[in-house]
C-alpha positions in Angstrom: 75.4 106.7 109.1 77.1 109.7 107.4 74.4 112.1 108.6 75.4 111.7 112.2 77.5 114.6 113.3 81.2 113.6 113.6 83.5 115.5 115.9 85.3 117.4 113.1 85.7 117.6 109.4 88.8 115.4 109.6 86.9 112.7 111.5 84.1 112.9 109.0 86.5 112.4 106.1 88.1 109.4 107.7 84.7 107.9 108.3 83.8 108.3 104.6 87.1 106.7 103.6 86.5 103.8 106.1 83.0 103.1 104.7 84.3 103.2 101.1 87.1 100.8 101.9 85.0 98.3 103.9 82.4 98.2 101.0 85.2 96.7 98.8 87.1 94.3 101.0 86.2 91.5 103.4 88.2 88.8 105.2 87.7 85.0 104.9 89.1 82.1 106.9 92.0 81.5 104.4 92.6 85.2 103.8 91.5 87.2 106.9 91.4 91.0 107.2 94.1 92.9 109.1 92.5 96.0 110.5 94.7 98.8 111.8 93.4 101.5 114.3 95.6 104.4 115.1 94.8 106.6 118.1 96.7 109.7 119.2 99.2 107.7 121.2 98.9 104.0 120.2 98.3 101.6 117.3 96.1 98.5 117.5 96.1 95.7 114.9 93.7 92.8 114.8 93.1 89.9 112.3 89.4 89.3 111.6 87.6 86.5 109.9 84.5 88.3 108.6 82.6 85.2 107.4 82.7 83.8 111.0 82.6 87.2 112.6 85.4 86.6 115.0 88.9 88.0 115.8 91.7 85.5 115.3 94.5 87.5 117.0 95.4 91.0 117.9 98.4 93.1 119.0 98.7 96.7 120.3 101.4 99.1 121.2 100.1 99.4 124.8 101.5 96.0 125.5 105.0 97.3 124.7 104.7 99.6 127.8 105.6 102.8 125.8 104.1 106.2 126.1 103.6 106.8 122.4 103.9 104.6 119.3 106.5 105.4 116.7 107.1 104.1 113.2 109.7 101.7 114.5 107.3 100.3 117.2 104.5 100.0 114.6 106.9 98.0 112.3 107.7 95.7 115.3 103.9 95.3 115.9 103.6 94.1 112.3 106.4 91.6 112.8 104.9 90.4 116.1 101.5 89.9 114.3 103.3 88.0 111.5 104.6 85.6 114.1 101.1 85.0 115.5 99.8 84.5 111.9 102.4 81.9 111.1 101.4 80.0 114.2 97.8 80.0 112.8 99.3 78.9 109.4 98.0 82.0 107.6 100.3 83.4 104.9 98.0 85.8 103.0 95.9 88.6 104.4 93.8 91.5 103.2 95.0 94.9 104.6 92.3 97.3 106.0 93.8 100.7 106.7 90.5 101.6 108.4 90.2 105.0 106.7 93.7 106.2 107.7 96.1 107.3 105.0 98.7 104.7 104.0 101.6 106.6 105.6 103.8 106.4 108.7 102.6 104.0 111.3 99.9 102.5 109.1 102.4 101.7 106.4 105.0 100.5 108.9 102.6 97.8 110.1 102.3 96.5 106.6 106.0 96.6 106.1 106.6 94.6 109.2 104.1 91.9 108.0 105.8 91.7 104.6 109.3 91.5 106.2 108.3 88.3 108.0 106.8 86.7 104.8 103.1 87.5 105.1 101.6 88.4 101.7 99.6 91.7 102.0 
C-alpha cells in the first residue's frame, strides 16, 4: 500500500503515520474507536466498532453551516459527539487521530470529549 504514489511527501508521511497507528489500536463494542478526519475546510468525527465493522455515530463541521472549521468549532464537535455517546451509554473510547498531528483541531475534539466526561 505504501508503494502507491501519494500526492505529495506530506500526504505520504500522513499515510505512514496512519498505518502505524491503526496497527496498534482497534475499537470494540464497549470501547469504540473515535476516528478524526481533517480536510482543508472541515473536520469529521465518527465512532466505530471495529469488531462488528459498523459506525455507531458521527458528527461533522459541515452540519454547523460554517465555511471553515476552527478550533472552537472542533471542540464543540467533540462535545456534541460526547452527548451522542452518552445516549449510547459509552463512557470510554480509543482516540484515533488518523495520522494527523495531535495539535489544533484534532486535539480540540479530544478536549471536547473529555470536557463532557468521556474517557479518552
